TIMARNU-132780 format. One record per residue (C-alpha): x, y, z; residue number from 1; residue in three letters. Coordinates in pm, whole numbers. Example, Ala and Ser with C-alpha at 12.3 -4.5 7.8 and 13.67 -1.06 7.14 Angstrom:
BEGIN
@xx: 1230 yy: -450 zz: 780 pos: 1 code: ALA .
@xx: 1367 yy: -106 zz: 714 pos: 2 code: SER .
***
This chain:
BEGIN
@xx: 0 yy: 0 zz: 0 pos: 1 code: ARG .
@xx: 289 yy: 239 zz: 68 pos: 2 code: ALA .
@xx: 105 yy: 480 zz: 291 pos: 3 code: GLU .
@xx: 321 yy: 691 zz: 521 pos: 4 code: THR .
@xx: 269 yy: 1002 zz: 723 pos: 5 code: SER .
@xx: 463 yy: 1321 zz: 669 pos: 6 code: LEU .
@xx: 660 yy: 1256 zz: 986 pos: 7 code: GLY .
@xx: 761 yy: 909 zz: 869 pos: 8 code: GLU .
@xx: 871 yy: 1049 zz: 533 pos: 9 code: GLU .
@xx: 1081 yy: 1310 zz: 712 pos: 10 code: GLN .
@xx: 1247 yy: 1040 zz: 924 pos: 11 code: ASN .
@xx: 1330 yy: 835 zz: 613 pos: 12 code: LEU .
@xx: 1474 yy: 1140 zz: 438 pos: 13 code: ARG .
@xx: 1698 yy: 1217 zz: 736 pos: 14 code: GLU .
@xx: 1807 yy: 856 zz: 763 pos: 15 code: TYR .
@xx: 1915 yy: 825 zz: 399 pos: 16 code: PHE .
@xx: 2076 yy: 1168 zz: 376 pos: 17 code: SER .
@xx: 2254 yy: 1180 zz: 710 pos: 18 code: GLY .
@xx: 2392 yy: 829 zz: 737 pos: 19 code: GLN .
@xx: 2726 yy: 772 zz: 582 pos: 20 code: SER .
@xx: 2700 yy: 396 zz: 616 pos: 21 code: GLU .
@xx: 2379 yy: 229 zz: 514 pos: 22 code: ILE .
@xx: 2319 yy: -142 zz: 488 pos: 23 code: PRO .
@xx: 2394 yy: -272 zz: 139 pos: 24 code: VAL .
@xx: 2040 yy: -391 zz: 75 pos: 25 code: GLU .
@xx: 1909 yy: -31 zz: 132 pos: 26 code: LEU .
@xx: 2176 yy: 138 zz: -85 pos: 27 code: GLU .
@xx: 1954 yy: 154 zz: -402 pos: 28 code: PRO .
@xx: 1699 yy: 353 zz: -202 pos: 29 code: TYR .
@xx: 1959 yy: 611 zz: -106 pos: 30 code: ARG .
@xx: 1978 yy: 747 zz: -465 pos: 31 code: ALA .
@xx: 1600 yy: 764 zz: -476 pos: 32 code: THR .
@xx: 1578 yy: 962 zz: -153 pos: 33 code: PHE .
@xx: 1860 yy: 1194 zz: -264 pos: 34 code: ARG .
@xx: 1666 yy: 1258 zz: -584 pos: 35 code: TYR .
@xx: 1350 yy: 1334 zz: -384 pos: 36 code: PHE .
@xx: 1551 yy: 1563 zz: -155 pos: 37 code: ASP .
@xx: 1694 yy: 1760 zz: -449 pos: 38 code: SER .
@xx: 1346 yy: 1787 zz: -603 pos: 39 code: MET .
@xx: 1214 yy: 1911 zz: -269 pos: 40 code: HIS .
@xx: 1476 yy: 2187 zz: -270 pos: 41 code: ARG .
@xx: 1374 yy: 2283 zz: -624 pos: 42 code: ILE .
@xx: 1010 yy: 2278 zz: -518 pos: 43 code: ALA .
@xx: 1097 yy: 2514 zz: -233 pos: 44 code: VAL .
@xx: 1261 yy: 2748 zz: -487 pos: 45 code: GLN .
@xx: 969 yy: 2705 zz: -724 pos: 46 code: LYS .
@xx: 744 yy: 2970 zz: -567 pos: 47 code: PRO .
@xx: 1011 yy: 3231 zz: -649 pos: 48 code: GLU .
@xx: 1030 yy: 3102 zz: -1007 pos: 49 code: LEU .
@xx: 651 yy: 3099 zz: -1037 pos: 50 code: GLU .
@xx: 637 yy: 3456 zz: -909 pos: 51 code: ARG .
@xx: 891 yy: 3569 zz: -1170 pos: 52 code: LYS .
@xx: 705 yy: 3388 zz: -1448 pos: 53 code: LEU .
@xx: 375 yy: 3542 zz: -1340 pos: 54 code: GLU .
@xx: 536 yy: 3887 zz: -1344 pos: 55 code: GLU .
@xx: 666 yy: 3827 zz: -1696 pos: 56 code: LEU .
@xx: 325 yy: 3704 zz: -1812 pos: 57 code: ILE .
@xx: 148 yy: 4001 zz: -1653 pos: 58 code: ASP .
@xx: 396 yy: 4243 zz: -1804 pos: 59 code: ARG .
@xx: 346 yy: 4083 zz: -2146 pos: 60 code: GLU .
@xx: -33 yy: 4098 zz: -2116 pos: 61 code: GLN .
@xx: -30 yy: 4462 zz: -2003 pos: 62 code: ASN .
@xx: 211 yy: 4577 zz: -2272 pos: 63 code: SER .
@xx: 71 yy: 4741 zz: -2583 pos: 64 code: LYS .
@xx: 41 yy: 4512 zz: -2882 pos: 65 code: PRO .
@xx: 310 yy: 4554 zz: -3143 pos: 66 code: VAL .
@xx: 173 yy: 4590 zz: -3492 pos: 67 code: ILE .
@xx: 388 yy: 4416 zz: -3747 pos: 68 code: MET .
@xx: 366 yy: 4564 zz: -4095 pos: 69 code: LEU .
@xx: 494 yy: 4399 zz: -4404 pos: 70 code: ASN .
@xx: 695 yy: 4584 zz: -4667 pos: 71 code: ARG .
@xx: 398 yy: 4632 zz: -4897 pos: 72 code: LYS .
@xx: 194 yy: 4804 zz: -4626 pos: 73 code: ALA .
@xx: 487 yy: 5029 zz: -4535 pos: 74 code: ILE .
@xx: 528 yy: 5124 zz: -4903 pos: 75 code: ARG .
@xx: 158 yy: 5216 zz: -4937 pos: 76 code: TRP .
@xx: 162 yy: 5415 zz: -4614 pos: 77 code: ILE .
@xx: 468 yy: 5604 zz: -4743 pos: 78 code: SER .
@xx: 295 yy: 5680 zz: -5074 pos: 79 code: VAL .
@xx: -17 yy: 5804 zz: -4893 pos: 80 code: ALA .
@xx: 192 yy: 6028 zz: -4667 pos: 81 code: ALA .
@xx: 373 yy: 6169 zz: -4971 pos: 82 code: LEU .
@xx: 44 yy: 6244 zz: -5149 pos: 83 code: VAL .
@xx: -90 yy: 6419 zz: -4840 pos: 84 code: ILE .
@xx: 231 yy: 6621 zz: -4806 pos: 85 code: LEU .
@xx: 232 yy: 6730 zz: -5172 pos: 86 code: ILE .
@xx: -138 yy: 6821 zz: -5179 pos: 87 code: SER .
@xx: -105 yy: 7019 zz: -4855 pos: 88 code: THR .
@xx: 192 yy: 7209 zz: -4999 pos: 89 code: THR .
@xx: 4 yy: 7289 zz: -5321 pos: 90 code: VAL .
@xx: -300 yy: 7410 zz: -5126 pos: 91 code: LEU .
@xx: -91 yy: 7635 zz: -4903 pos: 92 code: ILE .
@xx: 102 yy: 7783 zz: -5197 pos: 93 code: VAL .
@xx: -219 yy: 7849 zz: -5395 pos: 94 code: ASN .
@xx: -390 yy: 8001 zz: -5092 pos: 95 code: LYS .
@xx: -109 yy: 8251 zz: -5037 pos: 96 code: ASN .
@xx: -89 yy: 8353 zz: -5404 pos: 97 code: ARG .
@xx: -285 yy: 8669 zz: -5492 pos: 98 code: LYS .
@xx: -478 yy: 8626 zz: -5816 pos: 99 code: PRO .
@xx: -417 yy: 8877 zz: -6096 pos: 100 code: ASP .
@xx: -757 yy: 9036 zz: -6148 pos: 101 code: LEU .
@xx: -641 yy: 9265 zz: -6430 pos: 102 code: GLY .
@xx: -708 yy: 9571 zz: -6218 pos: 103 code: THR .
@xx: -499 yy: 9883 zz: -6177 pos: 104 code: PHE .
@xx: -414 yy: 10066 zz: -5860 pos: 105 code: ASP .
@xx: -344 yy: 10392 zz: -6050 pos: 106 code: ASP .
@xx: -662 yy: 10544 zz: -6208 pos: 107 code: PRO .
@xx: -461 yy: 10726 zz: -6477 pos: 108 code: GLU .
@xx: -302 yy: 10402 zz: -6588 pos: 109 code: MET .
@xx: -645 yy: 10233 zz: -6595 pos: 110 code: ALA .
@xx: -781 yy: 10516 zz: -6814 pos: 111 code: TYR .
@xx: -491 yy: 10484 zz: -7062 pos: 112 code: GLN .
@xx: -537 yy: 10108 zz: -7082 pos: 113 code: GLU .
@xx: -911 yy: 10149 zz: -7145 pos: 114 code: ALA .
@xx: -840 yy: 10400 zz: -7428 pos: 115 code: GLN .
@xx: -588 yy: 10165 zz: -7585 pos: 116 code: ARG .
@xx: -835 yy: 9874 zz: -7570 pos: 117 code: THR .
@xx: -1120 yy: 10078 zz: -7721 pos: 118 code: LEU .
@xx: -892 yy: 10202 zz: -8003 pos: 119 code: LEU .
@xx: -797 yy: 9842 zz: -8083 pos: 120 code: TYR .
@xx: -1164 yy: 9735 zz: -8092 pos: 121 code: ILE .
@xx: -1252 yy: 10030 zz: -8316 pos: 122 code: SER .
@xx: -975 yy: 9951 zz: -8565 pos: 123 code: GLN .
@xx: -1074 yy: 9585 zz: -8575 pos: 124 code: THR .
@xx: -1440 yy: 9669 zz: -8640 pos: 125 code: LEU .
@xx: -1351 yy: 9922 zz: -8914 pos: 126 code: ASN .
@xx: -1134 yy: 9666 zz: -9089 pos: 127 code: HIS .
@xx: -1419 yy: 9413 zz: -9075 pos: 128 code: SER .
@xx: -1671 yy: 9660 zz: -9223 pos: 129 code: THR .
@xx: -1441 yy: 9716 zz: -9524 pos: 130 code: LYS .
@xx: -1471 yy: 9348 zz: -9597 pos: 131 code: GLU .
@xx: -1850 yy: 9371 zz: -9571 pos: 132 code: LEU .
@xx: -1867 yy: 9642 zz: -9843 pos: 133 code: SER .
@xx: -1816 yy: 9369 zz: -10103 pos: 134 code: ASN .
@xx: -2151 yy: 9219 zz: -10001 pos: 135 code: ILE .
@xx: -2335 yy: 9512 zz: -10161 pos: 136 code: SER .
@xx: -2178 yy: 9417 zz: -10496 pos: 137 code: LYS .
@xx: -2322 yy: 9069 zz: -10459 pos: 138 code: ILE .
@xx: -2668 yy: 9217 zz: -10399 pos: 139 code: ASN .
@xx: -2656 yy: 9410 zz: -10731 pos: 140 code: SER .
@xx: -2571 yy: 9089 zz: -10915 pos: 141 code: GLY .
@xx: -2860 yy: 8910 zz: -10748 pos: 142 code: VAL .
@xx: -3107 yy: 9169 zz: -10882 pos: 143 code: GLU .
@xx: -3003 yy: 9077 zz: -11237 pos: 144 code: ASN .
@xx: -3088 yy: 8717 zz: -11160 pos: 145 code: LEU .
@xx: -3452 yy: 8809 zz: -11095 pos: 146 code: LYS .
@xx: -3504 yy: 8792 zz: -11472 pos: 147 code: ASN .
@xx: -3440 yy: 8419 zz: -11445 pos: 148 code: LEU .
@xx: -3788 yy: 8382 zz: -11296 pos: 149 code: ASP .
@xx: -3930 yy: 8493 zz: -11631 pos: 150 code: LYS .
@xx: -3713 yy: 8237 zz: -11804 pos: 151 code: LEU .
@xx: -3844 yy: 7966 zz: -11570 pos: 152 code: ASN .
@xx: -4206 yy: 8052 zz: -11649 pos: 153 code: SER .
@xx: -4126 yy: 8032 zz: -12022 pos: 154 code: GLY .
@xx: -3963 yy: 7694 zz: -11970 pos: 155 code: MET .
@xx: -4275 yy: 7568 zz: -11795 pos: 156 code: ASP .
@xx: -4485 yy: 7666 zz: -12100 pos: 157 code: LYS .
@xx: -4244 yy: 7484 zz: -12331 pos: 158 code: LEU .
@xx: -4280 yy: 7170 zz: -12121 pos: 159 code: LYS .
@xx: -4657 yy: 7185 zz: -12164 pos: 160 code: LEU .
@xx: -4621 yy: 7219 zz: -12542 pos: 161 code: ILE .
@xx: -4381 yy: 6927 zz: -12544 pos: 162 code: SER .
@xx: -4637 yy: 6711 zz: -12362 pos: 163 code: LYS .
@xx: -4907 yy: 6810 zz: -12609 pos: 164 code: LEU .
@xx: -4682 yy: 6706 zz: -12896 pos: 165 code: ASN .
@xx: -4620 yy: 6370 zz: -12735 pos: 166 code: GLU .
@xx: -4988 yy: 6315 zz: -12685 pos: 167 code: THR .
@xx: -5063 yy: 6403 zz: -13047 pos: 168 code: ALA .
@xx: -4789 yy: 6173 zz: -13168 pos: 169 code: THR .
@xx: -4921 yy: 5889 zz: -12959 pos: 170 code: ASN .
@xx: -5274 yy: 5938 zz: -13096 pos: 171 code: GLU .
@xx: -5153 yy: 5924 zz: -13453 pos: 172 code: ASN .
@xx: -4994 yy: 5587 zz: -13387 pos: 173 code: LYS .
@xx: -5326 yy: 5429 zz: -13290 pos: 174 code: TYR .
***
């Protein structure tokens, strides 16, 4: 059955560890009890080891998770950051630039520019009206073509006569 009390086990441990001379038939048990004694010492140290392990586990659980990114993700994040940086720079530069509205701060200069522009428009329009004077020549030629209407009415009468001739010719055949 091998049932012993804790006191009996302690007595056996002391017997096998303290005795320098043990009967030969009990010598194989000496190594076993020495092994148990060394394991007992380790077990006594074990609470310290367990405490250290628990601290490491707690520290690991409480630490922030480390996000591992692969090279492709890092490349895309870099590209996105570059696009944001460039677009922000362009927006800031365009915001600070004053648009040229074509206005003048000096009223005299504005007046001179307006005169120059109106003179240019006037010259351009006068040049264009010279070209339009040729249209009146076309109109005089068109009036001569009105006589063609009379020619058309005469042609219509000739067509009628031609049909009458055909009809008469067809009647003579029968």
